[in-house]
C-alpha positions in Angstrom: 113.4 89.1 77.2 113.9 89.4 81.0 111.1 91.1 82.9 112.2 90.5 86.6 115.0 91.8 88.7 115.9 90.6 92.2 117.7 93.0 94.4 119.4 91.7 97.6 119.0 94.7 100.0 119.8 92.9 103.3 122.8 94.1 105.3 126.0 92.7 103.9 127.8 90.6 106.6 131.1 92.3 105.8 129.6 95.8 105.9 131.7 97.7 108.5 130.6 101.3 107.9 130.0 103.3 111.1 127.0 104.9 109.4 124.9 101.7 109.5 124.2 102.4 113.2 121.8 105.1 112.1 120.3 103.6 108.9 120.2 100.3 107.1 123.1 99.7 104.8 121.0 99.7 101.6 119.8 103.2 102.6 123.2 104.8 102.8 123.3 107.9 100.5 124.5 107.8 96.9 124.2 111.4 95.6 120.7 112.2 96.7 119.2 108.7 96.8 119.8 105.5 98.8 122.2 103.0 97.3 119.5 100.4 96.7 117.6 102.9 94.6 120.7 103.7 92.5 121.0 99.9 91.7 117.3 99.7 91.0 117.4 102.7 88.7 120.1 101.2 86.5 117.9 98.1 86.1 114.9 100.2 85.4 116.7 102.1 82.7 117.5 98.7 81.1 113.8 98.0 80.7 113.0 96.1 83.9 109.6 96.9 85.5 109.1 94.0 87.9 111.3 94.0 91.0 111.6 91.6 93.9 113.6 93.2 96.8 114.9 91.0 99.6 114.9 92.9 102.9 115.8 92.0 106.5 113.8 92.2 109.7 115.1 95.7 110.5 115.0 97.2 107.0 111.5 98.4 106.7 112.7 101.8 105.6 113.9 100.2 102.3 110.4 99.0 101.5 108.9 102.3 102.6 111.1 104.4 100.4 110.6 102.2 97.3 106.8 102.1 97.9 106.4 105.9 98.3 109.2 107.7 96.6 110.2 105.6 93.6 108.8 105.5 90.0 105.1 104.9 89.7 105.2 102.3 86.9 107.6 99.9 88.7 105.9 96.9 90.2 107.8 96.1 93.4 107.4 93.2 95.8 109.3 92.5 99.0 110.5 89.2 100.4 111.5 89.1 104.1 114.7 87.3 105.0 113.9 85.8 108.3 116.2 84.7 111.1 118.7 82.1 110.0 117.8 82.6 106.4 119.9 84.1 103.6 119.3 85.4 100.1 120.4 81.9 98.8 117.5 80.3 100.8 115.0 82.6 99.2 116.2 82.2 95.6 114.6 78.8 94.9 111.3 80.2 96.2 111.6 83.2 94.0 112.4 81.0 91.0 109.3 78.8 91.6 107.2 81.9 92.1 108.0 83.7 88.8 109.1 80.7 86.7 111.0 82.8 84.2 114.6 84.0 83.9 115.7 87.0 86.0 118.6 89.3 86.7 119.9 89.6 90.3 122.1 92.3 91.9 123.2 93.4 95.4 122.4 96.8 96.8 126.1 97.6 97.3 127.7 96.4 94.1 128.3 99.0 91.3 129.9 99.0 87.9 129.5 101.2 84.9 125.9 102.5 84.5 125.2 100.5 81.3 126.4 97.2 82.6 122.9 95.8 83.4 121.9 96.5 79.8 125.0 94.6 78.6 123.9 91.6 80.7 120.4 91.7 79.4 121.6 91.9 75.8 123.9 88.9 76.3 120.9 87.0 77.8 119.0 87.6 74.6 121.8 85.8 72.7 122.2 83.0 75.3 118.7 82.7 76.9 119.5 79.3 78.5 122.8 80.3 80.1 123.7 81.5 83.6 125.5 84.7 83.0 128.1 85.6 85.6 129.9 89.0 85.8 133.7 89.4 86.1 135.6 92.6 86.6 139.2 93.1 85.7 139.7 95.6 88.4 138.1 96.1 91.9 138.1 99.8 92.9 137.7 98.7 96.5 139.1 96.0 98.7 136.7 93.1 98.8 136.4 91.1 102.1 135.6 87.8 100.5 136.2 87.7 96.8 135.9 85.0 94.2 138.1 85.0 91.2 136.9 83.3 88.1 138.2 82.2 84.7 136.4 80.5 81.9 138.6 78.0 80.2 138.3 75.6 77.3 135.3 73.3 76.8 133.1 75.6 79.0 135.3 74.8 82.1 135.1 77.3 84.9 137.9 77.9 87.4 137.1 79.5 90.7 139.6 80.6 93.4 139.3 82.5 96.7 142.6 84.3 96.2 143.8 86.1 93.1 145.9 83.6 91.0 149.0 84.8 89.2 147.1 84.2 85.9 146.1 87.8 84.8 143.2 86.5 82.8 141.2 85.7 86.0 138.6 88.2 87.0 136.9 89.1 90.3 133.3 87.9 90.5 130.8 90.7 90.8 127.4 90.6 92.4 125.5 90.7 89.2 124.1 87.6 87.5 121.4 86.5 85.1 119.7 83.1 85.8 118.7 81.8 82.3 116.4 78.9 81.6 118.8 76.1 82.5 120.0 77.6 85.8 116.4 78.6 86.6 115.4 75.0 86.3 118.2 74.1 88.7 116.9 76.6 91.3 113.3 75.5 90.9 114.4 71.9 91.8 116.2 72.9 94.9 114.2 72.4 98.1 117.2 72.8 100.5 120.1 75.0 99.8 123.7 73.7 100.4 125.1 74.5 103.9 127.8 76.7 102.4 125.4 78.8 100.3 124.9 82.1 102.2 125.0 84.3 99.2 123.3 84.2 95.8 126.6 83.8 94.1 127.2 80.6 96.1 124.1 79.1 94.4 125.2 80.4 91.0 128.6 78.8 91.4 127.1 75.6 92.6 125.3 75.3 89.3 128.1 76.7 87.2 130.6 74.2 88.5 128.6 71.3 87.3 130.2 69.7 84.2 127.2 70.0 81.9 126.0 73.5 83.1 125.5 76.3 80.6 127.3 79.4 81.7 129.1 82.4 80.4 131.1 85.3 81.9 130.3 88.9 81.0 133.3 91.1 81.5 133.4 94.6 82.8 136.4 96.8 83.5 135.7 97.6 87.1 133.5 96.9 90.1 133.0 99.0 93.3 131.6 97.2 96.2 130.6 99.4 99.2 131.6 97.7 102.4 133.4 100.4 104.3 133.1 104.2 104.8 135.9 104.9 102.3 134.0 102.8 99.7 130.9 105.0 100.2 133.0 108.1 99.7 134.5 106.7 96.5 131.0 105.7 95.2 129.7 109.3 95.7 132.7 110.6 93.9 132.3 108.1 91.0 128.6 109.1 90.7 129.5 112.8 90.6 132.0 112.0 87.8 129.2 110.4 85.9 127.1 113.5 86.4 124.5 111.6 88.3 122.1 114.3 89.6 124.8 117.0 90.0 122.2 119.6 90.9 122.3 122.5 93.4 118.8 122.5 94.9 119.2 125.0 97.7 119.5 128.8 97.5 123.1 129.9 98.1 124.6 133.3 98.9 126.4 134.9 96.0 129.7 134.7 97.9 129.6 130.9 98.0 132.1 129.4 95.6 131.1 126.1 93.9 133.8 123.9 92.2 132.0 121.2 90.2 131.0 118.5 90.4 128.8 119.1 93.4 125.4 117.9 94.6 123.4 120.0 97.1 120.0 118.7 98.2 117.1 121.0 99.1 117.0 122.4 102.6 120.7 122.8 103.0 122.3 125.8 104.6 125.6 127.1 103.4 127.3 130.1 105.0 128.8 133.1 103.2 132.3 132.7 101.6 132.2 128.9 101.9 134.1 127.0 99.2 132.3 123.8 98.1 133.9 121.2 95.9 135.0 119.4 93.9 133.3 116.1 94.7 131.0 117.2 97.5 127.5 115.9 98.4 125.5 117.9 101.0 122.4 115.8 102.1 119.1 117.4 102.9 119.1 119.0 106.3 122.9 119.5 106.5 124.7 122.8 107.0 128.1 124.4 106.2 129.4 127.3 108.2 130.7 130.6 106.9 134.2 130.4 105.3 134.3 126.6 105.4 136.3 124.9 102.7 135.3 121.3 101.8 136.3 118.9 99.0 135.8 115.2 98.3 133.4 115.1 101.3 129.9 113.8 102.1 127.9 115.8 104.7 124.9 113.8 105.9 121.5 115.2 107.0 121.3 116.9 110.4 125.1 117.2 110.6 127.2 120.3 110.1 130.6 121.7 109.1 131.8 124.4 111.4 132.6 127.9 110.3 136.1 128.3 108.7 136.6 124.5 108.9 138.6 122.8 106.2 137.7 119.3 105.3 138.8 116.9 102.6 138.3 113.1 102.1 135.7 113.0 104.9 132.2 111.9 105.8 130.4 114.2 108.3 127.6 112.6 110.3 125.8 113.4 113.5 128.3 111.1 115.3 131.2 113.2 114.1 133.7 113.3 111.3 134.8 110.1 109.7 138.2 110.3 107.8 138.5 107.0 106.0 
C-alpha cells in the first residue's frame, strides 16, 4: 500500500500562459480550485493522506492555500526547489526521507479522474516495479514529449518524436516508484546532468537492463502549458461534472445553459446568457445581455454589457482568445 504522494508544483519551464504573470502556474483556476488542488484531490480520493509538495521560491501561495483551505486530515509537507535545483534533484532526498514507495505527479498533468487509483492498484500487484504511465492520445500539444513502448523481455523503447509504430504511447507525468526504483533513488547522491524532470530520473532507472518496470496505459492526457490548454481543462472538468454549481444569486432573466460553474460573489446582469462550458471565478462580473460560452472569466475581471464571447479567457489584462 502506498501512503505518500509527491506533487511537483513548480512552474513548468514550457508554461507559456499569459496568466502566470498574475499567479503561480500551479494556482491557475480549474473550476473553482487551483490546478494543484485538483491533482491532489484525485490522489486523496485514491486513499493518499501524506503529501510532499515541491514548490519554487515565488510560489508561497501554493503552500498557503494547501495549509489553510484544503482537507483537514491530509498531512502536507513542502520542499523548496532552490535556485539551480530541479524536482529531479530533490527526489533522492525525498526517497531517503520517507524510505517507502510513492506516487508522483505534476500539477499540470491530467488524465481521467480514476487514473491514480488504477496506478495504485497496479502497484499492489507489482510492488517492486517502477510504474510509468502512457497515453494513447494527447489532448494538447506537448512541448517536449517522450514516446514509450514496452517490448519483449521487459525492454523499453523511448523516443523524442512519435514513431510510426502506433503501439507507442506518450509518457505522462504520473509514476509510481516501487521498491526497486526507490532503492535506485536512495543510492543517488548526484543526479545526472540531463535530469531536470522527475521523468528523466524514472527513465534513467527504467532503461537499465535489469530494471523492473511496467507501463500503465490510459486513453488520454491533458497537459496544461498554454492558455488554450487551460480552457480545455476547464471544459473537461465541467463535462465530468466537477463542482458544476451556481453559488451566486442570479436574476430570473439570466439564462443558464449547463454545464456551468459560478463561484460565490459573482455579479451577472439581467438577460445574460451563460453557457455551455462557462466558469465565472469569484469576484468576476458579466454585464446585462452578454452572451458567453466556452469561456473562463477570472476574478476582478468583467464582460461588458451585450458582449458576445466564445472560446475565451477574460482576465484583468484583457481578453485572451487562444
